[in-house]
ROMAR-485210 format. One record per atom (N, C-alpha, C, O): atom name; residue number from 1; z negated, y, x. Coordinates in pm, 1 decimal. Atoms other than C-alpha are relative to their C-alpha. Layout:
<zados>
+----+-----+----------+----------+----------+
: at :   i :       c3 :       c2 :       c1 :
+----+-----+----------+----------+----------+
: CA : NUM :        Z :        Y :        X :
...
+----+-----+----------+----------+----------+
</zados>
This chain:
<zados>
+----+-----+----------+----------+----------+
: at :   i :       c3 :       c2 :       c1 :
+----+-----+----------+----------+----------+
:  N :   1 :   -120.1 :    -53.8 :     73.8 :
: CA :   1 :  -1376.9 :  -1257.5 :    162.8 :
:  C :   1 :    -55.1 :     55.3 :   -135.4 :
:  O :   1 :    -19.7 :    164.3 :   -180.3 :
:  N :   2 :     52.7 :    -32.5 :    141.6 :
: CA :   2 :  -1564.1 :  -1243.2 :   -169.1 :
:  C :   2 :    -58.8 :    113.2 :     20.3 :
:  O :   2 :    -28.6 :    197.7 :    -64.0 :
:  N :   3 :     70.8 :   -152.7 :     -6.2 :
: CA :   3 :  -1769.0 :   -942.1 :    -60.0 :
:  C :   3 :    103.9 :    114.7 :     65.0 :
:  O :   3 :     58.2 :    228.9 :     69.1 :
:  N :   4 :    -94.3 :    -73.0 :     -8.4 :
: CA :   4 :  -1449.6 :   -772.9 :     59.1 :
:  C :   4 :     55.0 :     33.9 :   -152.6 :
:  O :   4 :     57.5 :    143.4 :   -208.8 :
:  N :   5 :    -68.0 :    -18.6 :    155.7 :
: CA :   5 :  -1294.1 :   -817.7 :   -285.8 :
:  C :   5 :   -101.2 :     62.6 :    -97.2 :
:  O :   5 :    -62.2 :    136.8 :   -187.4 :
:  N :   6 :     81.6 :    -48.2 :     90.0 :
: CA :   6 :  -1601.0 :   -735.1 :   -455.9 :
:  C :   6 :    -25.9 :    150.8 :     38.7 :
:  O :   6 :    -60.9 :    231.5 :    -47.4 :
:  N :   7 :      3.5 :   -164.4 :    -48.5 :
: CA :   7 :  -1612.5 :   -384.7 :   -238.2 :
:  C :   7 :    114.2 :     77.6 :    -62.2 :
:  O :   7 :     98.5 :    187.1 :   -116.1 :
:  N :   8 :   -117.1 :    -74.1 :     50.3 :
: CA :   8 :  -1277.3 :   -289.5 :   -341.3 :
:  C :   8 :     31.4 :      0.3 :   -139.8 :
:  O :   8 :    101.0 :     84.2 :   -197.0 :
:  N :   9 :     -6.3 :      4.3 :    179.4 :
: CA :   9 :  -1302.6 :   -405.4 :   -717.8 :
:  C :   9 :    -97.4 :    105.1 :    -34.7 :
:  O :   9 :    -75.3 :    178.0 :   -131.4 :
:  N :  10 :    115.5 :   -101.1 :     39.8 :
: CA :  10 :  -1631.9 :   -185.0 :   -713.8 :
:  C :  10 :     40.4 :    122.8 :     20.1 :
:  O :  10 :     12.2 :    205.2 :    -66.9 :
:  N :  11 :    -59.1 :   -128.2 :    -29.2 :
: CA :  11 :  -1458.7 :    108.1 :   -548.8 :
:  C :  11 :     88.6 :     43.4 :    -92.6 :
:  O :  11 :     79.7 :    157.3 :   -138.3 :
:  N :  12 :   -103.8 :    -33.7 :     96.6 :
: CA :  12 :  -1173.0 :    101.3 :   -775.2 :
:  C :  12 :    -65.9 :     38.2 :   -134.6 :
:  O :  12 :    -46.2 :    149.2 :   -184.0 :
:  N :  13 :     82.2 :    -16.3 :    113.3 :
: CA :  13 :  -1389.0 :     75.0 :  -1073.9 :
:  C :  13 :    -92.4 :    137.3 :    -16.1 :
:  O :  13 :   -112.2 :    200.0 :   -120.2 :
:  N :  14 :     74.9 :   -135.6 :     -7.8 :
: CA :  14 :  -1601.7 :    373.4 :   -962.8 :
:  C :  14 :     85.8 :    120.0 :     -0.4 :
:  O :  14 :     52.1 :    227.8 :    -49.3 :
:  N :  15 :    -94.0 :   -106.9 :     -6.8 :
: CA :  15 :  -1296.1 :    572.6 :   -892.4 :
:  C :  15 :     75.7 :     27.8 :   -135.2 :
:  O :  15 :    133.2 :    134.4 :   -157.2 :
:  N :  16 :    -54.5 :    -15.9 :    149.7 :
: CA :  16 :  -1170.8 :    506.8 :  -1270.0 :
:  C :  16 :   -114.4 :     72.6 :    -58.3 :
:  O :  16 :    -92.1 :    184.4 :   -104.5 :
:  N :  17 :    113.5 :    -72.3 :     53.1 :
: CA :  17 :  -1504.8 :    608.8 :  -1385.1 :
:  C :  17 :     -2.8 :    122.5 :     35.6 :
:  O :  17 :      9.1 :    199.3 :    -59.8 :
:  N :  18 :      9.5 :   -134.8 :    -68.6 :
: CA :  18 :  -1527.8 :    912.9 :  -1184.7 :
:  C :  18 :    105.8 :    101.5 :    -48.3 :
:  O :  18 :     78.2 :    216.0 :    -84.3 :
:  N :  19 :   -137.6 :    -56.3 :     20.1 :
: CA :  19 :  -1165.5 :   1019.4 :  -1250.3 :
:  C :  19 :     73.1 :    -19.7 :   -134.2 :
:  O :  19 :    178.9 :     37.6 :   -160.1 :
:  N :  20 :    -83.7 :     53.6 :    119.1 :
: CA :  20 :  -1067.6 :    867.0 :  -1582.1 :
:  C :  20 :     75.6 :   -110.8 :     44.6 :
:  O :  20 :     31.7 :   -182.9 :    134.2 :
:  N :  21 :   -114.0 :     87.1 :     -0.5 :
: CA :  21 :   -761.1 :    647.2 :  -1594.4 :
:  C :  21 :    114.5 :     66.2 :    113.3 :
:  O :  21 :    236.1 :     59.4 :     95.2 :
:  N :  22 :   -117.7 :    -74.8 :    -65.0 :
: CA :  22 :   -589.8 :    849.4 :  -1303.4 :
:  C :  22 :    124.5 :   -101.0 :     41.1 :
:  O :  22 :    110.8 :   -220.6 :     66.8 :
:  N :  23 :   -127.2 :     72.9 :    -37.3 :
: CA :  23 :   -243.5 :    731.5 :  -1224.5 :
:  C :  23 :     58.0 :     86.5 :    122.0 :
:  O :  23 :     45.4 :    207.4 :    141.3 :
:  N :  24 :    -77.9 :    -87.3 :    -86.7 :
: CA :  24 :    -29.9 :    794.2 :   -927.0 :
:  C :  24 :    112.1 :     80.4 :    -43.4 :
:  O :  24 :    204.0 :     19.4 :    -98.1 :
:  N :  25 :   -111.1 :    -63.2 :     17.9 :
: CA :  25 :    203.9 :   1069.9 :   -973.4 :
:  C :  25 :     85.9 :     54.4 :     94.7 :
:  O :  25 :    131.9 :    168.6 :     94.4 :
:  N :  26 :    -59.4 :    -30.0 :   -125.0 :
: CA :  26 :    370.3 :   1055.2 :   -663.1 :
:  C :  26 :    156.8 :      1.7 :      0.8 :
:  O :  26 :    225.4 :    -37.3 :    -93.7 :
:  N :  27 :   -155.5 :     -9.4 :      4.5 :
: CA :  27 :    731.3 :   1116.2 :   -548.3 :
:  C :  27 :     39.8 :   -122.1 :     78.8 :
:  O :  27 :    -21.8 :   -143.5 :    183.2 :
:  N :  28 :    -45.7 :    124.4 :    -93.7 :
: CA :  28 :    914.8 :    784.9 :   -413.8 :
:  C :  28 :     68.3 :     41.0 :    109.2 :
:  O :  28 :     78.5 :    -32.2 :    207.6 :
:  N :  29 :   -100.1 :    -68.5 :   -110.4 :
: CA :  29 :   1146.2 :   1036.0 :   -200.7 :
:  C :  29 :   -116.2 :     42.5 :    110.3 :
:  O :  29 :   -109.2 :     11.8 :    229.3 :
:  N :  30 :    142.6 :    -51.6 :    -98.1 :
: CA :  30 :    811.5 :   1183.4 :    -34.2 :
:  C :  30 :    -31.2 :   -133.7 :     65.7 :
:  O :  30 :    -20.0 :   -144.2 :    187.8 :
:  N :  31 :     73.4 :    106.5 :    -15.7 :
: CA :  31 :    670.7 :    846.8 :    -23.5 :
:  C :  31 :    104.2 :    -87.4 :    136.7 :
:  O :  31 :     44.0 :   -144.7 :    227.5 :
:  N :  32 :    -84.4 :     46.0 :    -88.5 :
: CA :  32 :    969.4 :    714.3 :    199.2 :
:  C :  32 :    -13.4 :     72.6 :    111.1 :
:  O :  32 :     -9.1 :      2.1 :    211.9 :
:  N :  33 :     32.5 :    -65.7 :   -122.5 :
: CA :  33 :    906.5 :    986.0 :    456.6 :
:  C :  33 :   -129.9 :    -20.8 :     41.2 :
:  O :  33 :   -144.7 :    -36.4 :    162.4 :
:  N :  34 :    119.7 :      7.3 :    -26.0 :
: CA :  34 :    532.5 :    952.6 :    434.4 :
:  C :  34 :    -49.7 :   -141.4 :     64.4 :
:  O :  34 :   -150.4 :   -157.8 :    133.4 :
:  N :  35 :     44.1 :    127.6 :    -61.7 :
: CA :  35 :    536.7 :    583.1 :    519.8 :
:  C :  35 :     41.7 :    -25.5 :    150.3 :
:  O :  35 :     -4.7 :   -115.0 :    220.9 :
:  N :  36 :    -33.5 :    -37.3 :   -131.7 :
: CA :  36 :    709.1 :    689.9 :    840.4 :
:  C :  36 :    -91.3 :     76.6 :     83.5 :
:  O :  36 :   -145.5 :     38.3 :    187.2 :
:  N :  37 :    113.1 :    -72.4 :    -48.7 :
: CA :  37 :    493.2 :    963.0 :    909.1 :
:  C :  37 :   -143.1 :    -33.1 :     30.8 :
:  O :  37 :   -204.8 :     23.7 :    120.9 :
:  N :  38 :    107.8 :     49.7 :     -7.3 :
: CA :  38 :    199.1 :    801.8 :    882.6 :
:  C :  38 :    -39.2 :   -133.4 :     74.7 :
:  O :  38 :   -154.1 :   -174.1 :     92.4 :
:  N :  39 :    -33.0 :    127.3 :    -87.0 :
: CA :  39 :    306.2 :    482.7 :   1083.4 :
:  C :  39 :    -16.3 :   -106.8 :    -84.1 :
:  O :  39 :    -31.1 :   -213.5 :    -24.5 :
:  N :  40 :     22.7 :    125.9 :     78.0 :
: CA :  40 :    265.0 :    244.3 :    791.6 :
:  C :  40 :    115.8 :    -88.8 :     -0.4 :
:  O :  40 :    102.2 :   -204.9 :    -39.1 :
:  N :  41 :   -120.4 :     84.9 :    -34.6 :
: CA :  41 :    624.7 :    119.3 :    869.2 :
:  C :  41 :    -38.0 :    -89.2 :    109.6 :
:  O :  41 :     10.3 :   -202.2 :    101.9 :
:  N :  42 :     19.4 :     73.8 :   -116.2 :
: CA :  42 :    491.0 :    -18.8 :   1196.2 :
:  C :  42 :    -43.7 :   -138.1 :    -11.5 :
:  O :  42 :    -13.8 :   -226.7 :     68.7 :
:  N :  43 :     37.2 :    127.3 :     23.1 :
: CA :  43 :    327.4 :   -300.5 :   1042.8 :
:  C :  43 :     38.8 :    -62.7 :   -139.0 :
:  O :  43 :     34.7 :   -183.2 :   -164.1 :
:  N :  44 :    -52.3 :     67.3 :    135.4 :
: CA :  44 :    457.2 :   -329.6 :    680.9 :
:  C :  44 :    158.0 :     38.8 :     -3.7 :
:  O :  44 :    214.9 :     11.6 :   -109.4 :
:  N :  45 :   -156.5 :    -21.3 :      2.3 :
: CA :  45 :    833.6 :   -221.4 :    757.0 :
:  C :  45 :     34.4 :    124.3 :    -94.6 :
:  O :  45 :    -40.8 :    162.5 :   -184.3 :
:  N :  46 :    -58.2 :   -125.0 :     66.1 :
: CA :  46 :   1027.9 :     76.2 :    622.2 :
:  C :  46 :     23.9 :    -34.9 :   -150.5 :
:  O :  46 :      8.4 :     47.3 :   -240.8 :
:  N :  47 :      1.6 :     40.4 :    165.0 :
: CA :  47 :   1085.1 :   -114.8 :    290.1 :
:  C :  47 :   -109.8 :    -49.0 :    -35.8 :
:  O :  47 :   -101.8 :   -104.7 :   -145.3 :
:  N :  48 :    122.8 :     96.3 :     56.8 :
: CA :  48 :    750.4 :   -262.6 :    245.7 :
:  C :  48 :     20.1 :   -156.0 :      7.5 :
:  O :  48 :    -39.7 :   -233.7 :    -67.0 :
:  N :  49 :    -27.6 :    150.9 :      1.2 :
: CA :  49 :    889.4 :   -608.7 :    350.5 :
:  C :  49 :   -128.9 :    -67.8 :     92.8 :
:  O :  49 :   -146.3 :   -189.3 :     83.3 :
:  N :  50 :     95.5 :     65.3 :   -101.1 :
: CA :  50 :    604.6 :   -687.2 :    604.8 :
:  C :  50 :     58.7 :    -32.3 :    123.7 :
:  O :  50 :    176.7 :    -18.3 :    155.8 :
:  N :  51 :    -51.7 :     57.3 :   -133.4 :
: CA :  51 :    613.6 :   -825.2 :    933.9 :
:  C :  51 :    -81.9 :   -132.1 :     59.0 :
:  O :  51 :   -204.4 :   -144.8 :     58.9 :
:  N :  52 :    105.5 :    118.4 :    -62.0 :
: CA :  52 :    520.6 :  -1168.0 :   1103.6 :
:  C :  52 :    -11.8 :     39.1 :    151.7 :
:  O :  52 :    -66.2 :    -42.6 :    226.0 :
:  N :  53 :      4.0 :    -62.6 :   -131.9 :
: CA :  53 :    540.6 :   -975.2 :   1427.2 :
:  C :  53 :   -160.2 :     72.8 :     17.6 :
:  O :  53 :   -229.7 :     48.4 :    116.2 :
:  N :  54 :    122.5 :    -78.7 :     -2.0 :
: CA :  54 :    221.9 :   -749.8 :   1357.0 :
:  C :  54 :    -91.1 :    -93.5 :    -80.0 :
:  O :  54 :    -52.7 :   -154.3 :   -179.9 :
:  N :  55 :     95.6 :     76.5 :     87.3 :
: CA :  55 :    -94.2 :   -927.0 :   1243.4 :
:  C :  55 :    -21.0 :     74.1 :   -105.8 :
:  O :  55 :    -31.8 :    196.0 :    -92.2 :
:  N :  56 :     47.2 :    -71.2 :    136.3 :
: CA :  56 :   -171.0 :   -835.7 :    889.4 :
:  C :  56 :    101.0 :     95.4 :    -44.1 :
:  O :  56 :     58.6 :    182.0 :   -120.7 :
:  N :  57 :    -88.9 :    -63.8 :     47.2 :
: CA :  57 :    145.0 :   -671.8 :    829.1 :
:  C :  57 :     68.6 :    -44.2 :   -133.8 :
:  O :  57 :    186.4 :    -79.3 :   -140.9 :
:  N :  58 :    -26.5 :     63.9 :    126.9 :
: CA :  58 :    150.9 :   -773.9 :    461.0 :
:  C :  58 :    105.0 :     73.2 :    -89.9 :
:  O :  58 :    125.7 :    194.6 :    -88.2 :
:  N :  59 :   -125.5 :    -71.1 :     76.8 :
: CA :  59 :    444.7 :   -721.9 :    215.3 :
:  C :  59 :    -66.2 :     85.8 :   -104.8 :
:  O :  59 :   -167.1 :     48.2 :   -164.5 :
:  N :  60 :     53.9 :   -109.1 :     79.7 :
: CA :  60 :    384.6 :   -408.6 :      9.0 :
:  C :  60 :     69.3 :     11.2 :   -148.1 :
:  O :  60 :      9.3 :     45.4 :   -250.0 :
:  N :  61 :    -71.1 :     12.7 :    108.6 :
: CA :  61 :    673.6 :   -448.3 :   -238.5 :
:  C :  61 :    -44.0 :    -88.9 :   -108.8 :
:  O :  61 :   -108.6 :   -185.4 :    -67.7 :
:  N :  62 :     55.5 :     68.5 :    113.3 :
: CA :  62 :    590.3 :   -600.3 :   -581.1 :
:  C :  62 :   -163.7 :    -17.1 :     -6.8 :
:  O :  62 :   -215.2 :   -121.5 :    -46.8 :
:  N :  63 :    152.0 :    -17.6 :     13.0 :
: CA :  63 :    208.5 :   -500.2 :   -562.8 :
:  C :  63 :    -52.5 :    -13.5 :   -123.0 :
:  O :  63 :      5.5 :     50.7 :   -210.6 :
:  N :  64 :     53.8 :     25.1 :    122.8 :
: CA :  64 :      9.8 :   -603.1 :   -841.1 :
:  C :  64 :   -106.8 :    104.0 :    -10.6 :
:  O :  64 :   -141.2 :    136.8 :   -124.1 :
:  N :  65 :     97.5 :    -96.9 :     27.2 :
: CA :  65 :   -258.8 :   -338.9 :   -762.4 :
:  C :  65 :     31.9 :     95.7 :    -53.4 :
:  O :  65 :    139.8 :    142.0 :    -16.4 :
:  N :  66 :    -29.4 :   -130.9 :     61.8 :
: CA :  66 :   -279.5 :    -30.9 :   -997.4 :
:  C :  66 :    -30.5 :     99.5 :    118.2 :
:  O :  66 :    -86.7 :     58.4 :    219.7 :
:  N :  67 :     16.2 :   -106.2 :   -113.8 :
: CA :  67 :   -294.6 :    285.0 :   -777.8 :
:  C :  67 :   -137.9 :     32.7 :     53.4 :
:  O :  67 :   -165.5 :     50.9 :    172.0 :
:  N :  68 :    142.4 :     -6.1 :    -44.1 :
: CA :  68 :   -666.6 :    329.5 :   -793.8 :
:  C :  68 :    -49.4 :   -103.4 :     91.4 :
:  O :  68 :   -116.4 :    -69.2 :    188.8 :
:  N :  69 :     45.4 :     85.2 :   -101.5 :
: CA :  69 :   -729.4 :     -5.5 :   -627.4 :
:  C :  69 :     90.8 :    -10.0 :    115.2 :
:  O :  69 :     41.4 :    -55.6 :    218.3 :
:  N :  70 :    -54.8 :    -26.2 :   -135.4 :
: CA :  70 :   -449.3 :     48.0 :   -375.2 :
:  C :  70 :    -62.1 :    104.2 :     63.2 :
:  O :  70 :    -92.2 :     75.0 :    178.9 :
:  N :  71 :     78.1 :   -113.2 :    -54.1 :
: CA :  71 :   -619.8 :    376.4 :   -291.4 :
:  C :  71 :   -133.6 :    -56.6 :     51.8 :
:  O :  71 :   -175.1 :    -37.7 :    166.1 :
:  N :  72 :    158.2 :     36.1 :    -54.5 :
: CA :  72 :   -967.1 :    221.3 :   -268.4 :
:  C :  72 :     30.2 :   -108.5 :    127.4 :
:  O :  72 :    -33.2 :    -96.5 :    232.2 :
:  N :  73 :    -13.8 :     86.2 :   -107.1 :
: CA :  73 :   -835.8 :    -64.9 :    -48.8 :
:  C :  73 :     19.4 :     74.4 :    133.7 :
:  O :  73 :    -46.9 :     52.9 :    235.2 :
:  N :  74 :    -58.8 :    -68.2 :   -123.4 :
: CA :  74 :   -643.0 :    181.9 :    193.6 :
:  C :  74 :   -126.7 :     81.2 :     58.5 :
:  O :  74 :   -135.1 :     96.0 :    180.4 :
:  N :  75 :    106.1 :    -90.2 :    -48.4 :
: CA :  75 :   -961.3 :    398.9 :    225.9 :
:  C :  75 :    -98.2 :    -82.7 :     68.3 :
:  O :  75 :   -139.2 :    -51.3 :    180.0 :
:  N :  76 :     96.9 :     89.1 :    -37.1 :
: CA :  76 :  -1206.4 :     96.8 :    254.6 :
:  C :  76 :      7.4 :   -123.1 :    104.8 :
:  O :  76 :    -84.9 :   -175.9 :    166.9 :
:  N :  77 :    -24.5 :    123.9 :    -74.7 :
: CA :  77 :  -1035.4 :   -179.7 :    434.5 :
:  C :  77 :    -76.9 :    -22.8 :    121.5 :
:  O :  77 :   -103.0 :     75.9 :    190.3 :
:  N :  78 :     56.5 :     36.1 :   -113.8 :
: CA :  78 :  -1212.1 :   -361.9 :    709.7 :
:  C :  78 :     59.3 :   -121.0 :     62.2 :
:  O :  78 :     -7.6 :   -197.9 :    131.2 :
:  N :  79 :    -59.0 :     93.4 :    -51.2 :
: CA :  79 :   -961.4 :   -593.0 :    796.8 :
:  C :  79 :     86.8 :     49.7 :    101.7 :
:  O :  79 :     52.2 :    153.1 :    159.0 :
:  N :  80 :    -82.0 :    -27.9 :   -106.1 :
: CA :  80 :   -670.5 :   -579.2 :   1041.6 :
:  C :  80 :     65.8 :    142.7 :    -29.9 :
:  O :  80 :    108.1 :    207.5 :     65.8 :
:  N :  81 :    -34.9 :   -141.6 :     21.2 :
: CA :  81 :   -561.5 :   -252.5 :    882.7 :
:  C :  81 :   -110.5 :     69.7 :      4.2 :
:  O :  81 :   -216.5 :     31.6 :    -45.5 :
:  N :  82 :    134.1 :    -97.5 :    -28.4 :
: CA :  82 :   -787.3 :     33.3 :    981.6 :
:  C :  82 :    -27.6 :     81.2 :   -155.7 :
:  O :  82 :     67.1 :    108.8 :   -229.5 :
:  N :  83 :      9.1 :   -111.2 :    123.8 :
: CA :  83 :   -927.2 :    248.9 :    676.9 :
:  C :  83 :     63.9 :    115.3 :     25.9 :
:  O :  83 :     59.0 :    152.0 :    143.3 :
:  N :  84 :    -66.4 :   -122.2 :    -12.6 :
: CA :  84 :   -729.8 :    563.9 :    628.1 :
:  C :  84 :    -85.1 :     79.8 :   -100.9 :
:  O :  84 :    -95.7 :     51.5 :   -220.2 :
:  N :  85 :    107.5 :    -84.6 :     81.3 :
: CA :  85 :   -988.9 :    844.2 :    516.6 :
:  C :  85 :    116.4 :    115.2 :    -46.2 :
:  O :  85 :    231.2 :    116.9 :     -1.7 :
:  N :  86 :    -88.3 :    -91.7 :     32.8 :
: CA :  86 :   -838.1 :   1144.3 :    341.2 :
:  C :  86 :     28.8 :     97.3 :     91.8 :
:  O :  86 :    126.3 :    171.0 :     76.9 :
:  N :  87 :    -66.6 :   -110.2 :    -91.6 :
: CA :  87 :   -838.8 :   1362.3 :    644.9 :
:  C :  87 :    137.3 :    -63.6 :     61.5 :
:  O :  87 :    237.9 :      4.2 :     82.0 :
:  N :  88 :   -101.7 :     19.9 :    -58.4 :
: CA :  88 :   -610.5 :   1132.9 :    792.5 :
:  C :  88 :    144.4 :    -28.1 :    -93.1 :
:  O :  88 :    254.8 :     -3.9 :    -44.3 :
:  N :  89 :    -78.9 :     41.2 :    108.8 :
: CA :  89 :   -402.9 :   1012.5 :    458.1 :
:  C :  89 :    -37.3 :     94.1 :   -112.2 :
:  O :  89 :   -137.4 :     71.8 :   -180.1 :
:  N :  90 :     40.9 :    -94.3 :    135.3 :
: CA :  90 :   -414.2 :   1291.0 :    192.2 :
:  C :  90 :     21.6 :    -98.4 :   -138.4 :
:  O :  90 :     87.8 :   -202.2 :   -136.4 :
:  N :  91 :    -31.5 :     82.4 :    128.1 :
: CA :  91 :   -420.1 :   1156.1 :   -176.0 :
:  C :  91 :    122.3 :     21.5 :    -43.1 :
:  O :  91 :    182.6 :    -71.6 :    -96.5 :
:  N :  92 :   -137.2 :    -13.6 :     26.8 :
: CA :  92 :   -103.3 :   1310.8 :   -232.2 :
:  C :  92 :    118.5 :    -64.0 :     62.7 :
:  O :  92 :    225.8 :    -82.4 :      5.3 :
:  N :  93 :    -80.2 :     75.2 :    -65.3 :
: CA :  93 :     61.5 :   1132.9 :     43.0 :
:  C :  93 :    -17.4 :   -143.2 :    -28.1 :
:  O :  93 :     86.7 :   -208.8 :    -27.2 :
:  N :  94 :     38.2 :    119.6 :     38.9 :
: CA :  94 :   -105.6 :    806.5 :    -49.3 :
:  C :  94 :     68.7 :    -31.9 :   -141.8 :
:  O :  94 :    117.5 :   -144.0 :   -156.1 :
:  N :  95 :    -52.7 :     23.3 :    105.5 :
: CA :  95 :     22.7 :    848.3 :   -407.4 :
:  C :  95 :    149.1 :     17.8 :     -4.2 :
:  O :  95 :    216.8 :    -22.8 :    -98.7 :
:  N :  96 :   -152.0 :     15.9 :    -14.8 :
: CA :  96 :    379.6 :    919.7 :   -278.6 :
:  C :  96 :     42.6 :   -155.4 :     52.6 :
:  O :  96 :    136.7 :   -224.2 :     13.0 :
:  N :  97 :    -25.4 :    139.5 :    -70.2 :
: CA :  97 :    355.4 :    596.3 :    -62.5 :
:  C :  97 :     -9.2 :   -102.9 :   -121.8 :
:  O :  97 :     71.8 :   -195.4 :   -115.4 :
:  N :  98 :     49.4 :     87.2 :     92.9 :
: CA :  98 :    230.3 :    407.4 :   -362.4 :
:  C :  98 :    145.0 :     13.1 :    -99.8 :
:  O :  98 :    214.5 :    -82.4 :   -134.5 :
:  N :  99 :   -140.1 :      0.3 :     73.3 :
: CA :  99 :    536.4 :    550.5 :   -566.5 :
:  C :  99 :    112.3 :    -58.3 :     60.8 :
:  O :  99 :    198.4 :   -112.3 :     -8.7 :
:  N : 100 :   -133.0 :     36.1 :    -60.0 :
: CA : 100 :    791.2 :    461.7 :   -310.0 :
:  C : 100 :    -13.6 :   -147.4 :     -0.5 :
:  O : 100 :     84.9 :   -207.8 :    -43.0 :
:  N : 101 :     -6.3 :    144.2 :     -3.9 :
: CA : 101 :    672.4 :     92.6 :   -264.6 :
:  C : 101 :    -10.2 :    -65.8 :   -134.5 :
:  O : 101 :     25.4 :   -182.4 :   -151.9 :
:  N : 102 :    -53.3 :     57.0 :    127.2 :
: CA : 102 :    662.1 :     52.4 :   -629.2 :
:  C : 102 :    126.8 :     11.5 :    -66.1 :
:  O : 102 :    158.0 :    -44.4 :   -171.2 :
:  N : 103 :   -133.1 :      3.4 :     55.8 :
: CA : 103 :   1002.8 :    148.2 :   -671.9 :
:  C : 103 :    114.9 :    -61.5 :     54.1 :
:  O : 103 :    230.6 :    -54.7 :     12.8 :
:  N : 104 :    -82.1 :    103.5 :    -41.1 :
: CA : 104 :   1139.2 :    -97.9 :   -447.1 :
:  C : 104 :     -5.1 :   -118.7 :    -56.7 :
:  O : 104 :   -106.5 :   -162.7 :   -110.8 :
:  N : 105 :     -7.7 :    137.9 :     53.0 :
: CA : 105 :   1258.8 :   -419.4 :   -548.0 :
:  C : 105 :    -82.5 :   -107.0 :     82.6 :
:  O : 105 :   -126.5 :    -79.1 :    194.1 :
:  N : 106 :     82.2 :    118.0 :    -62.3 :
: CA : 106 :   1077.3 :   -752.6 :   -454.9 :
:  C : 106 :     65.9 :    -23.0 :    109.1 :
:  O : 106 :    188.5 :    -22.8 :     97.4 :
:  N : 107 :    -95.4 :     53.2 :   -125.6 :
: CA : 107 :   1190.1 :   -850.7 :   -106.7 :
:  C : 107 :      8.9 :   -162.2 :    -18.5 :
:  O : 107 :    -82.8 :   -237.5 :    -51.3 :
:  N : 108 :    -12.5 :    162.0 :     37.5 :
: CA : 108 :   1335.5 :  -1205.1 :   -135.2 :
:  C : 108 :     97.8 :    -33.5 :    111.2 :
:  O : 108 :    215.6 :      2.0 :    110.5 :
:  N : 109 :    -48.9 :     36.8 :   -138.0 :
: CA : 109 :   1423.7 :  -1347.0 :    210.3 :
:  C : 109 :    130.7 :    -91.4 :    -44.8 :
:  O : 109 :    235.2 :    -82.2 :     19.7 :
:  N : 110 :    -93.9 :     94.5 :     29.7 :
: CA : 110 :   1636.8 :  -1624.5 :     18.4 :
:  C : 110 :    154.4 :     79.8 :    -42.9 :
:  O : 110 :    259.5 :     18.1 :    -60.4 :
:  N : 111 :   -118.1 :    -64.6 :     47.2 :
: CA : 111 :   1895.9 :  -1355.7 :    -81.1 :
:  C : 111 :     73.3 :     46.0 :    115.0 :
:  O : 111 :    172.0 :    118.6 :    103.1 :
:  N : 112 :    -81.9 :    -65.6 :    -97.9 :
: CA : 112 :   1997.2 :  -1291.7 :    265.9 :
:  C : 112 :     71.6 :   -125.8 :     60.6 :
:  O : 112 :     16.6 :   -217.7 :    121.3 :
:  N : 113 :    -86.6 :    125.2 :    -59.0 :
: CA : 113 :   2282.9 :  -1529.4 :    358.3 :
:  C : 113 :    -24.4 :    -44.3 :    131.7 :
:  O : 113 :    -37.9 :   -165.8 :    145.8 :
:  N : 114 :      9.1 :     39.4 :   -137.7 :
: CA : 114 :   2239.9 :  -1531.2 :    740.5 :
:  C : 114 :   -136.8 :    -91.7 :     -2.3 :
:  O : 114 :   -132.9 :   -201.1 :     53.9 :
:  N : 115 :    127.8 :     81.9 :    -21.8 :
: CA : 115 :   1866.7 :  -1665.2 :    702.0 :
:  C : 115 :     -5.0 :   -135.0 :    -75.1 :
:  O : 115 :    -99.0 :   -214.1 :    -66.0 :
:  N : 116 :      6.8 :    131.5 :     74.8 :
: CA : 116 :   1975.4 :  -1951.5 :    470.4 :
:  C : 116 :    112.1 :    -82.3 :     40.7 :
:  O : 116 :    158.9 :   -156.5 :    -45.6 :
:  N : 117 :   -100.7 :     79.4 :    -73.4 :
: CA : 117 :   2247.0 :  -2114.0 :    715.6 :
:  C : 117 :    -77.1 :   -113.7 :     76.8 :
:  O : 117 :    -15.0 :   -194.3 :    146.2 :
+----+-----+----------+----------+----------+
</zados>
């Protein structure tokens, strides 16, 4: 696990050095479409709420990762999620997905009355 975290941190740091402090200038509306187009919703849900059915379908809302770290993780992950190269998922689509998931409120199961009965 530490090796993985170190790889992601290094990749994010290298990306920031190479491109300055690049920020995601994506479109949340386009990201809502891209999360379906690229199949992210299959594990992470349409609203980034995650899934207990799919292994590794982590919650994406309320992410603490800055865009460059998020991008580095998506590009280099070696966990349950396959890595998505720029040939599969463009930087623009990735920025849009990031804009979408960061625009969503934190998903709170406690606010769903049916689940609290």
